[in-house]
C-alpha positions in Angstrom: 0.0 0.0 0.0 1.0 3.6 -0.5 2.4 5.1 2.6 1.2 8.7 2.2 3.3 9.9 5.2 6.5 8.5 3.7 6.3 9.7 0.1 7.1 13.2 -1.0 4.5 13.5 -3.8 1.8 11.7 -5.8 2.1 12.1 -9.5 -1.4 11.5 -10.9 -0.4 11.5 -14.6 2.2 9.0 -15.7 2.4 7.0 -18.9 3.8 3.6 -19.6 5.0 3.9 -23.2 6.6 0.5 -24.0 5.2 -2.9 -23.2 7.4 -5.5 -21.5 7.8 -7.3 -24.8 9.0 -4.2 -26.6 5.7 -3.1 -28.3 5.3 0.7 -28.8 1.5 1.5 -29.3 2.2 5.0 -30.7 2.6 5.4 -34.5 6.2 6.5 -35.3 5.2 9.8 -36.8 3.2 10.8 -33.8 5.9 9.6 -31.4 8.5 11.7 -33.2 6.2 14.7 -33.3 5.5 14.5 -29.6 9.2 14.3 -28.8 9.8 17.5 -30.9 6.9 19.3 -29.2 8.0 18.5 -25.7 11.8 18.7 -26.5 12.5 15.4 -24.9 14.7 12.5 -25.5 13.7 10.5 -22.5 13.7 6.7 -23.2 10.3 5.1 -23.5 9.5 3.5 -20.1 8.0 0.1 -19.4 5.9 -0.4 -16.3 8.9 -1.7 -14.5 11.0 1.3 -15.5 8.3 3.5 -14.0 8.2 1.7 -10.7 12.0 2.0 -10.4 12.0 5.7 -11.4 9.4 6.8 -8.9 10.7 4.6 -6.1 14.1 6.3 -6.5 12.4 9.7 -6.1 10.3 8.6 -3.1 7.0 9.3 -5.0 3.9 7.4 -6.0 2.6 7.3 -9.6 -0.8 6.9 -11.1 0.1 4.8 -14.1 -1.9 4.2 -17.3 -1.9 3.7 -21.0 -4.4 5.0 -23.6 -6.6 2.5 -25.5 -7.2 3.9 -29.0 -6.7 0.8 -31.0 -10.0 1.4 -33.0 -8.4 4.6 -34.3 -4.7 3.7 -34.5 -4.9 0.1 -35.5 -2.2 -0.6 -32.8 -3.0 -2.7 -29.8 -2.4 -0.8 -26.5 -0.2 -2.0 -23.7 -2.6 -4.3 -21.9 -4.4 -2.9 -18.9 -3.5 -6.2 -17.2 0.2 -5.3 -17.5 -0.4 -2.1 -15.7 -2.4 -3.8 -12.9 0.2 -6.6 -12.6 3.0 -4.1 -12.2 1.0 -2.2 -9.5 0.4 -5.5 -7.7 4.1 -6.2 -7.7 4.9 -2.6 -6.7 2.1 -1.5 -4.4 4.3 1.0 -2.5 4.7 3.1 -5.6 2.3 2.4 -8.4 -1.5 3.2 -8.5 -3.1 1.4 -11.6 -5.6 3.1 -13.8 -7.2 1.3 -16.8 -8.0 2.7 -20.2 -11.0 1.5 -22.3 -12.1 3.2 -25.5 -15.9 3.9 -25.0 -16.5 3.0 -28.7 -15.6 -0.7 -28.1 -18.7 -2.8 -28.2 -17.5 -4.6 -25.0 -16.3 -1.4 -23.2 -18.5 -2.0 -20.2 -17.4 -5.7 -19.8 -13.8 -4.7 -20.1 -14.2 -2.1 -17.4 -15.9 -4.5 -15.1 -13.2 -7.0 -15.7 -10.5 -4.5 -14.7 -12.4 -3.4 -11.6 -13.5 -6.8 -10.4 -10.5 -9.0 -11.4 -7.6 -6.6 -11.3 -8.5 -3.9 -8.8 -7.7 -0.8 -10.8 -8.1 2.5 -9.0 -9.4 4.6 -11.8 -9.8 5.1 -15.6 -8.0 7.3 -18.2 -9.7 8.8 -21.3 -8.1 10.7 -24.2 -10.9 12.1 -26.3 -8.6 13.4 -29.0 -7.0 10.0 -29.6 -10.2 8.0 -29.0 -12.2 10.4 -31.2 -15.3 11.0 -29.0 -17.1 13.8 -27.2 -17.1 12.9 -23.5 -20.7 14.0 -23.2 -21.8 11.5 -26.0 -24.6 9.4 -24.3 -23.1 6.3 -25.8 -20.3 6.5 -23.2 -22.6 6.8 -20.3 -22.9 3.0 -19.6 -19.1 3.0 -19.1 -19.3 6.0 -16.7 -22.0 4.2 -14.8 -19.7 1.3 -14.1 -16.9 3.5 -13.0 -19.2 5.6 -10.8 -20.8 2.5 -9.2 -17.3 1.3 -8.3 -16.5 4.7 -6.7 -13.5 5.3 -8.9 -12.2 8.5 -10.6 -12.1 9.1 -14.3 -9.3 11.2 -15.7 -9.8 13.0 -19.1 -7.3 14.7 -21.3 -8.4 18.3 -21.8 -7.2 21.2 -23.9 -4.4 21.3 -26.5 -2.6 18.1 -27.2 1.1 17.7 -28.0 0.2 14.5 -29.8 0.0 15.4 -33.5 1.2 19.0 -33.0 3.1 20.3 -36.0 2.0 17.5 -38.4 -0.1 18.2 -41.5 -3.7 18.3 -40.3 -2.5 17.5 -36.8 -2.3 13.8 -38.0 -6.1 13.9 -38.2 -6.6 14.5 -34.5 -9.3 17.0 -33.6 -8.9 19.3 -30.6 -12.7 20.0 -30.3 -13.1 16.6 -28.5 -11.0 17.9 -25.6 -12.9 21.1 -24.8 -13.5 20.7 -21.0 -17.1 22.0 -21.5 -17.9 18.6 -22.9 -17.5 17.3 -19.3 -19.9 19.7 -17.7 -22.9 17.5 -18.7 -21.0 14.4 -17.5 -20.3 16.0 -14.1 -23.9 17.0 -13.7 -25.3 13.7 -14.8 -22.9 11.7 -12.6 -22.5 13.7 -9.4 -20.9 10.7 -7.7 -18.2 10.3 -10.4 -15.0 12.1 -9.5 -13.7 13.7 -12.8 -10.2 15.0 -13.3 -9.5 17.5 -16.1 -6.0 16.6 -17.1 -3.6 19.5 -18.0 -4.0 23.2 -18.1 -6.9 23.3 -20.6 -5.5 25.8 -23.1 -7.2 27.4 -24.9 -10.2 26.8 -22.6 -8.6 27.5 -19.2 -11.4 29.7 -17.9 -14.0 27.1 -18.9 -12.1 24.4 -16.9 -11.9 26.7 -13.8 -15.5 27.5 -14.0 -16.5 23.8 -14.2 -14.2 22.9 -11.3 -15.7 25.8 -9.2 -19.2 24.8 -10.1 -19.1 21.0 -9.8 -17.9 19.6 -6.5 -16.9 16.3 -8.3 -14.4 17.9 -10.7 -10.7 18.3 -10.2 -7.8 19.7 -12.3 -4.4 18.1 -12.7 -1.4 20.2 -13.7 0.4 17.8 -16.0 1.7 18.4 -19.5 3.0 21.9 -18.9 5.9 23.3 -17.0 4.6 25.4 -14.1 6.5 28.4 -15.4 4.0 28.5 -18.3 0.7 28.1 -16.3 -1.9 30.7 -17.1 -2.0 33.2 -14.2 -5.7 32.6 -13.5 -5.0 28.9 -12.9 -2.3 29.8 -10.4 -4.7 32.4 -8.8 -7.5 29.8 -8.3 -5.1 27.0 -7.2 -4.0 29.4 -4.5 -7.5 30.2 -3.4 -10.9 28.7 -4.2 -9.6 25.6 -5.9 -6.8 24.9 -3.4 -8.3 21.5 -2.4 -9.0 20.4 -6.0 -5.7 20.8 -7.9 -3.3 17.9 -8.4 0.3 17.4 -9.2 0.8 15.6 -12.5 3.9 15.5 -14.7 3.0 13.7 -17.9 6.1 11.5 -17.6 8.0 10.7 -19.7 7.2 13.7 -21.9 7.7 15.9 -18.9 9.7 14.5 -16.0 8.7 15.1 -12.4 12.3 16.4 -11.8 11.7 19.2 -14.3 8.1 19.9 -13.2 9.0 20.1 -9.5 12.1 22.4 -10.2 9.8 24.8 -12.0 7.1 24.4 -9.4 9.5 25.7 -6.8 9.9 28.9 -8.7 6.2 29.4 -9.5 4.1 31.7 -7.3 2.1 29.1 -5.3 1.5 29.7 -1.6 3.5 27.7 0.8 0.4 26.2 2.5 -1.0 25.2 -0.9 2.1 23.4 -2.2 1.6 20.2 0.0 -2.1 20.1 -1.0 -1.1 20.1 -4.7 1.9 17.7 -4.3 0.2 15.0 -2.2 -2.8 15.7 0.0 -5.4 16.4 -2.6 -4.5 13.3 -4.6 -4.6 11.2 -1.4 -8.2 12.3 -0.8 -9.2 11.7 -4.4 -7.7 8.2 -4.4 -9.0 7.2 -1.0 -5.5 6.9 0.5 -5.1 7.4 4.2 -3.6 10.8 5.1 -1.5 11.1 8.3 -3.2 13.2 11.0 -2.4 16.8 11.1 -0.4 17.8 14.3 -2.1 20.0 16.9 -1.6 23.7 16.4 1.9 24.6 17.7 3.3 21.2 17.0 5.1 19.8 13.9 5.2 16.3 12.4 8.1 14.2 13.5 
């Protein structure tokens, strides 16, 4: 189990990019474009690489893949591989599953991952999976996730995947407008929804939804904190202080880089531990250490 008192942070947005047998589920042109966009040459990590990397940094990682085989023609890294790695590394890995809502057996796949593999949440990428999150055809899948009391994390805003390619490689940004999740949050008030990334160019919409809907959160992955929109920092320091989460987008952005830039960003000292660990612990149902009485400090 994750020892929340021991770890320094919980990264809620971490990708496994290479299967244990060497399969890369991202088309080469998109992989190269993403590396150019993020200016990274980090090696593609397997699930085992991720466990070692985060254990070395005394952090926990929410780990997932993206199932978009119906669009890409490439099989994803199996959700079972994520779950197996988390079972072998329960001190550092928190497994999320990914199921394309367009799969005819999407509900059965989700139930299998919940009942048989104990996943702790689900990841959606509307751009890659080519669906609007408020499409009613996805609602049976959300019902299963909500019934299990698990969170659902959705990519929102601009995507580095496809950036700079002709036609964006056919990927459509409109799917990731966070307003598409307002209906979902209203229709599933018990479903905890995470808007992944600063939602450029719809940052104000994301903030509004998160302010209005008690079951909506924002993760800060995919951008260096030095480039966060000022209104995002303002609300993270005030009305949304309990609903904003640390995420890196590893390996495209490393937690080392993100945290170094976070140190220089204008976040309040009493907000930083909420973002880095405490908010994610509440979202994920992890046990937080008790706060010391006023005038005392933790040992």
